[in-house]
N, C-alpha and C positions, 0 to 999 in steps of 0.2 A: 253387470255394470258395477263399477267401483264408485262408491260415493265419497266425496271429499269431506274431511272432518271440518267442522265449523270452529275455527280458532277463537278462543275466548280466554282472556286472562286479565289480571289487574295486579300491579305491584307498586310499591313505593319504598324509598329509602331516605335516610337522612344521616349526614356526617357533620359533627361539630367537634373538631379537634382544637381545643383551646391552646395546646402547646404549639401547633404549627399555624393556627389561624384558618385552617381549612374548614369552610362551612359551605355545604351544598345539600340539595335535596331534589328528588324527582318523584313524580307520580304519573303513572301511565296505565291506560286500559285499552283493551282491544275486544271488539265484538265483530267477528267475521272479517270483512275487509276494511273496517273503520278502526283507526287508531287515534287516540287523543291523549294529550299529556301536557305536563308543565314541568320545567325544572328551573332551579334558581342557583346562583353561584355568587358568593361574596368575593368581589375583586380585591386585589391587594391595596387599592387606594380607598377602600371602605364603601365603594358603591356596590349596588346589587344588580346583577343581570338576571332578568326573568324571561324565559322563553316559553310561550304557549304554542303548541303545535297540534296539527291534525293531518291525517292522511286517509285517503280512500282511493280505490282504483279508478274512480271517475275524474276526480279533480287533482290527484297527485298529493304531494307533500307541501304544506304551507306552515310557516312559522312566523310568529309575531314576537319580535325581540324588544324588550324595554330595559332601560337602565335607570336606576335611581340617580338623583343628582346630589345625594348626601355623600360627602367625602369626609373622611376622618383626617384631622390634622395630625401629622406624626409627632410623637412625643420626643423631646430632646432630653437626654440624660446628661447631667453635668457631674463629672467625677472630680 
């Protein structure tokens, strides 16, 4: 009989590029059939989207998406 490996991992990453304005991060872990994680993304209007998710073979994939209401007022440059 062949036994299945028990998948288990954890990772995270973060990007903050001040030149392009790209700001995002993610954290995820898995233990067997259960996966949980969260990621965030800074939108061009200054708001932040945060997605918390989890999945398992019994209930499937579920995500809770939240947006901040903070918006950055664009700067106008006068030359």
